[in-house]
Every structure is written in C-alpha cells, then in structure tokens.
TIKOL-879327 format. One record per residue: x, z, y of N, C-alpha, C in turn; residue in three letters. Coordinates in steps of 0.001 Angstrom, whole numbers, plus 500000, padded with zeros to 6 digits. Layout:
// residues N
+--------+--------+--------+--------+--------+--------+--------+--------+--------+---------+
|     nX |     nZ |     nY |    caX |    caZ |    caY |     cX |     cZ |     cY | residuo |
+--------+--------+--------+--------+--------+--------+--------+--------+--------+---------+
|      X |      Z |      Y |      X |      Z |      Y |      X |      Z |      Y |     ALA |
...
+--------+--------+--------+--------+--------+--------+--------+--------+--------+---------+
// end
This chain:
// residues 166
+--------+--------+--------+--------+--------+--------+--------+--------+--------+---------+
|     nX |     nZ |     nY |    caX |    caZ |    caY |     cX |     cZ |     cY | residuo |
+--------+--------+--------+--------+--------+--------+--------+--------+--------+---------+
| 510493 | 488724 | 501378 | 510300 | 487466 | 502051 | 511599 | 486677 | 502136 |     MET |
| 512709 | 487395 | 502193 | 513997 | 486713 | 502289 | 514219 | 485840 | 501062 |     VAL |
| 513933 | 486378 | 499877 | 514125 | 485611 | 498639 | 513219 | 484383 | 498609 |     ALA |
| 512013 | 484513 | 499121 | 511082 | 483386 | 499169 | 511597 | 482324 | 500145 |     LEU |
| 512077 | 482762 | 501281 | 512608 | 481821 | 502283 | 513852 | 481105 | 501778 |     ARG |
| 514705 | 481831 | 501064 | 515942 | 481231 | 500544 | 515683 | 480316 | 499359 |     ARG |
| 514510 | 480433 | 498759 | 514227 | 479633 | 497574 | 514658 | 480310 | 496291 |     GLY |
| 515045 | 481593 | 496355 | 515426 | 482328 | 495147 | 514221 | 482572 | 494246 |     ASP |
| 513044 | 482707 | 494845 | 511792 | 482856 | 494100 | 510776 | 481878 | 494685 |     VAL |
| 509823 | 481500 | 493863 | 508777 | 480584 | 494319 | 507512 | 481316 | 494730 |     ASP |
| 507313 | 482543 | 494209 | 506092 | 483317 | 494435 | 506480 | 484753 | 494754 |     VAL |
| 505746 | 485380 | 495682 | 506010 | 486790 | 496013 | 504685 | 487537 | 496155 |     ALA |
| 504598 | 488711 | 495532 | 503461 | 489605 | 495727 | 503771 | 490469 | 496930 |     LEU |
| 502823 | 490558 | 497860 | 503061 | 491228 | 499130 | 501898 | 492129 | 499492 |     LEU |
| 502130 | 492912 | 500492 | 501041 | 493619 | 501134 | 500309 | 492617 | 502009 |     GLY |
| 499599 | 493077 | 503007 | 498867 | 492135 | 503859 | 499821 | 491225 | 504622 |     PRO |
| 499432 | 489970 | 504754 | 500256 | 489000 | 505463 | 499610 | 488661 | 506801 |     THR |
| 500404 | 488064 | 507665 | 499882 | 487695 | 508980 | 499794 | 486177 | 509109 |     ASP |
| 499267 | 485715 | 510226 | 499074 | 484276 | 510440 | 500391 | 483515 | 510465 |     ARG |
| 501429 | 484134 | 510997 | 502729 | 483455 | 511064 | 503226 | 483130 | 509656 |     ALA |
| 503055 | 484059 | 508738 | 503494 | 483832 | 507360 | 502648 | 482735 | 506718 |     LEU |
| 501364 | 482699 | 507037 | 500469 | 481689 | 506476 | 500819 | 480280 | 506975 |     ALA |
| 501500 | 480192 | 508103 | 501961 | 478884 | 508578 | 503191 | 478429 | 507801 |     LYS |
| 503978 | 479400 | 507364 | 505233 | 479101 | 506671 | 505038 | 478878 | 505171 |     GLU |
| 504107 | 479636 | 504566 | 503882 | 479577 | 503124 | 502395 | 479455 | 502829 |     PHE |
| 502082 | 479073 | 501623 | 500701 | 479161 | 501156 | 500457 | 480635 | 500834 |     ALA |
| 499310 | 481153 | 501240 | 499012 | 482583 | 501071 | 497593 | 482732 | 500541 |     VAL |
| 497420 | 483695 | 499647 | 496074 | 483996 | 499138 | 495921 | 485504 | 498977 |     ARG |
| 494803 | 486010 | 499402 | 494485 | 487434 | 499222 | 494022 | 487638 | 497785 |     ARG |
| 494685 | 488547 | 497083 | 494292 | 488862 | 495708 | 493212 | 489925 | 495669 |     LEU |
| 493216 | 490786 | 496673 | 492208 | 491831 | 496723 | 492638 | 492948 | 497647 |     GLY |
| 491775 | 493922 | 497768 | 492066 | 495113 | 498561 | 491908 | 496306 | 497633 |     VAL |
| 492988 | 497050 | 497472 | 492985 | 498203 | 496571 | 492706 | 499477 | 497354 |     LEU |
| 491954 | 500379 | 496782 | 491725 | 501655 | 497460 | 492975 | 502532 | 497357 |     PRO |
| 493454 | 502992 | 498474 | 494627 | 503866 | 498475 | 494252 | 505232 | 497912 |     ALA |
| 495238 | 505878 | 497337 | 495089 | 507261 | 496888 | 495937 | 508129 | 497801 |     MET |
| 495564 | 509373 | 497914 | 496356 | 510331 | 498685 | 497342 | 510993 | 497738 |     ILE |
| 498573 | 511086 | 498178 | 499615 | 511795 | 497438 | 500034 | 512992 | 498272 |     ALA |
| 500290 | 514117 | 497592 | 500705 | 515330 | 498298 | 501425 | 516258 | 497336 |     MET |
| 502076 | 517240 | 497898 | 502763 | 518250 | 497097 | 501757 | 519020 | 496250 |     SER |
| 502179 | 519401 | 495061 | 501331 | 520232 | 494203 | 501048 | 521576 | 494868 |     ALA |
| 501845 | 521954 | 495875 | 501647 | 523216 | 496594 | 500782 | 523042 | 497854 |     ALA |
| 500366 | 521841 | 498161 | 499562 | 521575 | 499350 | 498221 | 522309 | 499236 |     HIS |
| 497674 | 522803 | 500343 | 496388 | 523511 | 500304 | 495232 | 522698 | 499692 |     PRO |
| 495302 | 521374 | 499746 | 494234 | 520537 | 499183 | 494566 | 519991 | 497785 |     LEU |
| 495667 | 520447 | 497210 | 496175 | 519869 | 495964 | 495237 | 520020 | 494769 |     ALA |
| 494394 | 521006 | 494764 | 493506 | 521210 | 493620 | 492305 | 520260 | 493635 |     LYS |
| 492074 | 519617 | 494768 | 490935 | 518699 | 494879 | 491355 | 517300 | 494430 |     ARG |
| 490593 | 516713 | 493558 | 490926 | 515378 | 493039 | 490211 | 514263 | 493792 |     ARG |
| 489286 | 514639 | 494669 | 488578 | 513660 | 495493 | 488440 | 514249 | 496892 |     LYS |
| 488816 | 513449 | 497884 | 488783 | 513897 | 499276 | 488078 | 512866 | 500141 |     LEU |
| 487487 | 513331 | 501206 | 487020 | 512438 | 502268 | 488164 | 512323 | 503271 |     ALA |
| 488275 | 511197 | 503919 | 489332 | 511024 | 504924 | 489222 | 512112 | 505994 |     LEU |
| 488009 | 512524 | 506305 | 487783 | 513599 | 507277 | 488509 | 514888 | 506881 |     GLN |
| 488657 | 515145 | 505574 | 489351 | 516341 | 505097 | 490810 | 516357 | 505541 |     ASP |
| 491329 | 515188 | 505910 | 492745 | 515044 | 506256 | 492969 | 514816 | 507750 |     LEU |
| 491944 | 515089 | 508552 | 492044 | 514837 | 509990 | 493142 | 515671 | 510661 |     ARG |
| 493448 | 516850 | 510140 | 494502 | 517699 | 510722 | 495816 | 517621 | 509959 |     ASN |
| 495885 | 516713 | 508993 | 497090 | 516597 | 508162 | 498228 | 515919 | 508922 |     ALA |
| 499414 | 516226 | 508490 | 500612 | 515531 | 508934 | 500844 | 514405 | 507918 |     SER |
| 501024 | 513185 | 508395 | 501127 | 512022 | 507521 | 502549 | 511477 | 507460 |     TRP |
| 503013 | 511173 | 506277 | 504231 | 510393 | 506094 | 503772 | 508990 | 505724 |     THR |
| 504230 | 507999 | 506476 | 503758 | 506627 | 506321 | 504886 | 505719 | 505836 |     VAL |
| 504553 | 504465 | 505641 | 505512 | 503458 | 505188 | 506244 | 502857 | 506376 |     TRP |
| 507568 | 502744 | 506266 | 508393 | 502149 | 507316 | 507962 | 500694 | 507531 |     ASP |
| 507561 | 500373 | 508732 | 507057 | 499032 | 509045 | 508116 | 497936 | 508861 |     GLU |
| 509394 | 498280 | 508938 | 510439 | 497268 | 508730 | 510479 | 496833 | 507266 |     LYS |
| 510199 | 497751 | 506367 | 510250 | 497475 | 504935 | 508871 | 497087 | 504398 |     VAL |
| 507838 | 497729 | 504920 | 506459 | 497495 | 504477 | 505603 | 497091 | 505683 |     PHE |
| 505758 | 495861 | 506155 | 504981 | 495443 | 507326 | 503474 | 495576 | 507073 |     PRO |
| 502772 | 495980 | 508092 | 501308 | 496078 | 508064 | 500767 | 497151 | 507134 |     SER |
| 501557 | 498139 | 506766 | 501080 | 499202 | 505880 | 500610 | 500437 | 506648 |     ARG |
| 500906 | 500537 | 507933 | 500441 | 501686 | 508715 | 499064 | 501396 | 509323 |     VAL |
| 498815 | 500145 | 509649 | 497543 | 499769 | 510283 | 496314 | 500193 | 509468 |     ALA |
| 496304 | 500043 | 508142 | 495110 | 500476 | 507404 | 494798 | 501967 | 507571 |     PRO |
| 495829 | 502804 | 507654 | 495607 | 504233 | 507896 | 495013 | 504438 | 509283 |     LEU |
| 495624 | 503828 | 510284 | 495128 | 503997 | 511651 | 493682 | 503514 | 511796 |     ARG |
| 493373 | 502376 | 511183 | 492018 | 501832 | 511274 | 491009 | 502725 | 510551 |     GLU |
| 491362 | 503180 | 509354 | 490452 | 504040 | 508586 | 490251 | 505373 | 509304 |     ALA |
| 491317 | 505936 | 509849 | 491212 | 507208 | 510572 | 490352 | 507031 | 511827 |     ALA |
| 490538 | 505940 | 512544 | 489726 | 505690 | 513744 | 488251 | 505596 | 513371 |     ALA |
| 487950 | 504922 | 512271 | 486562 | 504820 | 511818 | 486008 | 506185 | 511425 |     ALA |
| 486901 | 507087 | 510980 | 486485 | 508446 | 510606 | 486501 | 509394 | 511801 |     ALA |
| 486902 | 508890 | 512976 | 486831 | 509681 | 514193 | 488062 | 510486 | 514552 |     GLY |
| 489228 | 510102 | 514045 | 490438 | 510823 | 514433 | 491639 | 509885 | 514463 |     PHE |
| 492703 | 510372 | 515080 | 493977 | 509654 | 515128 | 494948 | 510410 | 514223 |     LYS |
| 495564 | 509730 | 513244 | 496458 | 510450 | 512330 | 497727 | 510936 | 513023 |     PRO |
| 498163 | 512130 | 512655 | 499419 | 512689 | 513158 | 500523 | 512236 | 512208 |     CYS |
| 501302 | 511254 | 512641 | 502354 | 510691 | 511800 | 503655 | 511436 | 512059 |     ILE |
| 504171 | 512037 | 510989 | 505371 | 512865 | 511126 | 506642 | 512174 | 510665 |     SER |
| 506517 | 511074 | 509941 | 507705 | 510385 | 509468 | 507350 | 509129 | 508711 |     GLY |
| 508382 | 508318 | 508428 | 508194 | 507073 | 507696 | 509262 | 506970 | 506614 |     ALA |
| 508909 | 506341 | 505512 | 509827 | 506206 | 504377 | 509937 | 504743 | 503968 |     VAL |
| 511027 | 504450 | 503241 | 511284 | 503068 | 502848 | 511125 | 502809 | 501352 |     ASP |
| 510621 | 503794 | 500606 | 510415 | 503591 | 499172 | 509436 | 504633 | 498643 |     SER |
| 508886 | 504356 | 497480 | 507983 | 505321 | 496852 | 508755 | 506585 | 496491 |     VAL |
| 509975 | 506433 | 496002 | 510794 | 507602 | 495655 | 511017 | 508493 | 496875 |     ALA |
| 511305 | 507870 | 498026 | 511499 | 508641 | 499260 | 510209 | 509324 | 499684 |     SER |
| 509083 | 508636 | 499514 | 507795 | 509235 | 499855 | 507543 | 510464 | 498990 |     LEU |
| 507725 | 510328 | 497685 | 507471 | 511451 | 496788 | 508386 | 512632 | 497104 |     PHE |
| 509640 | 512366 | 497407 | 510571 | 513442 | 497764 | 510127 | 514128 | 499052 |     LEU |
| 509756 | 513351 | 500056 | 509303 | 513917 | 501330 | 508052 | 514762 | 501127 |     GLN |
| 507100 | 514241 | 500373 | 505848 | 514968 | 500175 | 506047 | 516225 | 499338 |     LEU |
| 506901 | 516157 | 498337 | 507128 | 517311 | 497452 | 507760 | 518476 | 498196 |     ALA |
| 508432 | 518184 | 499298 | 509164 | 519220 | 500030 | 508540 | 519541 | 501388 |     THR |
| 507278 | 519156 | 501569 | 506618 | 519409 | 502854 | 505117 | 519571 | 502640 |     SER |
| 504403 | 519810 | 503716 | 502942 | 519850 | 503645 | 502341 | 518542 | 504139 |     GLU |
| 503162 | 517520 | 504277 | 502709 | 516212 | 504699 | 501939 | 515540 | 503561 |     SER |
| 501082 | 514584 | 503912 | 500387 | 513775 | 502919 | 500772 | 512323 | 503130 |     VAL |
| 500586 | 511526 | 502099 | 500857 | 510098 | 502179 | 499799 | 509337 | 501408 |     GLY |
| 499843 | 508030 | 501506 | 498890 | 507201 | 500781 | 499662 | 506165 | 499973 |     TYR |
| 499162 | 505920 | 498770 | 499859 | 505049 | 497830 | 498864 | 504137 | 497123 |     VAL |
| 499383 | 503090 | 496529 | 498582 | 502246 | 495654 | 498267 | 503025 | 494380 |     LEU |
| 497138 | 502754 | 493740 | 496767 | 503506 | 492534 | 497826 | 503474 | 491438 |     PRO |
| 498545 | 502359 | 491282 | 499544 | 502267 | 490219 | 500747 | 503175 | 490442 |     MET |
| 500861 | 503778 | 491611 | 501974 | 504703 | 491897 | 501925 | 505930 | 491006 |     SER |
| 500747 | 506263 | 490498 | 500620 | 507420 | 489596 | 501435 | 507227 | 488325 |     LYS |
| 501725 | 505991 | 487981 | 502474 | 505703 | 486756 | 503980 | 505910 | 486925 |     LYS |
| 504427 | 506095 | 488165 | 505844 | 506325 | 488442 | 506161 | 507813 | 488296 |     LEU |
| 507429 | 508157 | 488048 | 507788 | 509579 | 488000 | 507431 | 510248 | 489330 |     PRO |
| 506788 | 511412 | 489247 | 506320 | 512059 | 490480 | 506266 | 513582 | 490343 |     HIS |
| 507374 | 514174 | 489960 | 507440 | 515629 | 489820 | 507049 | 516316 | 491126 |     ALA |
| 506133 | 517277 | 491016 | 505720 | 518045 | 492190 | 504688 | 517364 | 493062 |     GLY |
| 504201 | 516191 | 492652 | 503230 | 515422 | 493440 | 501910 | 515346 | 492679 |     ILE |
| 500813 | 515495 | 493405 | 499478 | 515285 | 492840 | 498784 | 514196 | 493653 |     VAL |
| 497749 | 513630 | 493064 | 497031 | 512527 | 493691 | 495558 | 512879 | 493807 |     PHE |
| 494949 | 512348 | 494850 | 493507 | 512519 | 495041 | 492925 | 511177 | 495451 |     ALA |
| 491762 | 510873 | 494897 | 491043 | 509678 | 495321 | 490392 | 509959 | 496670 |     GLU |
| 490188 | 508897 | 497423 | 489463 | 509013 | 498685 | 488035 | 508530 | 498477 |     LEU |
| 487093 | 509316 | 498962 | 485704 | 508874 | 498928 | 485564 | 507690 | 499877 |     GLN |
| 484749 | 506718 | 499513 | 484535 | 505592 | 500427 | 483844 | 506043 | 501706 |     PRO |
| 484150 | 505436 | 502831 | 485210 | 504448 | 502970 | 486558 | 505148 | 503071 |     PRO |
| 487514 | 504644 | 502374 | 488849 | 505244 | 502387 | 489818 | 504352 | 503134 |     GLY |
| 490999 | 504241 | 502580 | 492036 | 503375 | 503139 | 492200 | 502216 | 502162 |     ILE |
| 491985 | 501007 | 502635 | 492146 | 499832 | 501785 | 493497 | 499183 | 502026 |     GLY |
| 494206 | 498895 | 500934 | 495513 | 498253 | 501031 | 495433 | 496851 | 500437 |     LEU |
| 495590 | 495860 | 501286 | 495492 | 494463 | 500861 | 496701 | 494072 | 500023 |     ALA |
| 496434 | 493250 | 499022 | 497488 | 492661 | 498196 | 497356 | 491142 | 498306 |     MET |
| 498412 | 490519 | 498807 | 498438 | 489071 | 498968 | 499536 | 488480 | 498096 |     ASP |
| 499424 | 487209 | 497846 | 500475 | 486467 | 497168 | 500834 | 485293 | 498075 |     VAL |
| 502127 | 485021 | 498178 | 502597 | 483886 | 498988 | 503504 | 483039 | 498109 |     ALA |
| 503475 | 481740 | 498356 | 504345 | 480863 | 497590 | 504802 | 479703 | 498459 |     TRP |
| 505932 | 479160 | 498039 | 506511 | 478035 | 498761 | 505699 | 476783 | 498450 |     ARG |
| 505360 | 476052 | 499464 | 504564 | 474835 | 499272 | 505398 | 473682 | 498716 |     ARG |
| 506709 | 473787 | 498868 | 507584 | 472671 | 498497 | 508161 | 472776 | 497087 |     ASP |
| 507659 | 473662 | 496254 | 508227 | 473822 | 494913 | 507865 | 472632 | 494036 |     VAL |
| 508762 | 472303 | 493107 | 508536 | 471188 | 492193 | 507370 | 471465 | 491246 |     ASN |
| 507162 | 472725 | 490939 | 506127 | 473107 | 489975 | 504897 | 473644 | 490700 |     SER |
| 504463 | 472966 | 491762 | 503357 | 473460 | 492590 | 502092 | 473700 | 491775 |     ALA |
| 501767 | 472829 | 490836 | 500534 | 473019 | 490066 | 500628 | 474269 | 489185 |     SER |
| 501806 | 474540 | 488637 | 501990 | 475750 | 487826 | 501907 | 477004 | 488690 |     GLU |
| 502437 | 476932 | 489902 | 502378 | 478078 | 490810 | 500927 | 478360 | 491192 |     VAL |
| 500170 | 477324 | 491508 | 498762 | 477508 | 491852 | 497997 | 478077 | 490651 |     VAL |
| 498311 | 477623 | 489449 | 497670 | 478162 | 488240 | 498009 | 479646 | 488075 |     ALA |
| 499253 | 480014 | 488349 | 499658 | 481426 | 488280 | 498900 | 482252 | 489312 |     LEU |
| 498783 | 481751 | 490520 | 498058 | 482461 | 491582 | 496592 | 482637 | 491175 |     VAL |
| 495986 | 481595 | 490611 | 494601 | 481706 | 490140 | 494473 | 482780 | 489060 |     ASP |
| 495440 | 482824 | 488154 | 495439 | 483844 | 487102 | 495583 | 485242 | 487698 |     LEU |
| 496493 | 485404 | 488650 | 496679 | 486696 | 489305 | 495400 | 487159 | 490002 |     LEU |
| 494686 | 486230 | 490594 | 493463 | 486575 | 491318 | 492377 | 487083 | 490366 |     ALA |
| 492463 | 486722 | 489090 | 491453 | 487171 | 488113 | 491815 | 488488 | 487429 |     ARG |
| 493038 | 488949 | 487591 | 493485 | 490179 | 486929 | 492918 | 491391 | 487676 |     VAL |
| 492208 | 492271 | 486962 | 491694 | 493469 | 487648 | 492850 | 494379 | 488057 |     PRO |
| 492691 | 495091 | 489162 | 493768 | 495973 | 489631 | 494024 | 497125 | 488668 |     PRO |
| 495276 | 497536 | 488595 | 495673 | 498683 | 487773 | 495186 | 499953 | 488462 |     VAL |
| 494615 | 500857 | 487708 | 494129 | 502111 | 488303 | 494889 | 503283 | 487758 |     LYS |
+--------+--------+--------+--------+--------+--------+--------+--------+--------+---------+
// end
C-alpha cells in the first residue's frame, strides 16, 4: 500500500480490503480463492490430500502476521466458527518462506493460496479443504488520479476475467 500511496505504482493486487481503503482508492474484488492447508510431511494428517476443516479443530495454527497481511486471519476465524470451533493460534509469520519453515519444523498447520504450491516447499505437503473451507479474497486497488485511468480500468477488467491459478 505504501508504493500505491507514494505513486510508485498505479495498481496493487491485495488480499481483502476494508472500507477505509475503498475511500482512498478505487477497489475491485477479483474473486475469493479457496485456501489450501499446508503442513509438515511428518504431520499426522500429511498423507491425506483432502481434509474437512473439522479435521483440524485440535490443530495448532500458524497464521499470517496482520501487520504484513491485513485481514488474513479473519477468514480462518470465521470458517472455524462456522465449523464449530475456535482455532488455536500458536504463531504468526510475515512471509510464505517463514510459514514453510515454521510448518516444516513443527506440528502446526497453516493456510495458503493455491499458487503457493508452485514455490519451493521442501518438507511441506498440501491438502485441499472440503467445502466450506477457508476463502481468501483477492482485491485490486488503483489510484484514481492516474493519467492512464482508462488503461488501468482495462487492466483491472482483464484481471477480473483471468481464472485463478490452482
């Protein structure tokens, strides 16, 4: 957001945005991606490629640091509440690399965007969540005052038509 505010970039892909940001920038929801569960290859549930959120009710969770990834913990809390439990959060990380390192060396679980599987992830396995799972919103924000506003809107329209990477 800092780069967008400074004018270093005209468009930013973000997680979920709030009303305050929508007052400052033009914002559009591109979609909601189903989160995947990431865990150590040694985790007791590691052999399962599909899980229900209920299967993780007693799990220790490593989540995204809210300072770096605003609004990324709420989807877990909301999905867990709908599944009838409160997640036990054991720690927070500021990057995918930190998440993978934490998970590879513990019995904690985490949740990631589907495209995270394409990143290096030694010692980590992934499992899909049966619906309803954890949905992670993807928004795009752009400066309203850019000289190329029509091109930015065209780019946003194009982004909205691109299917999510799985």
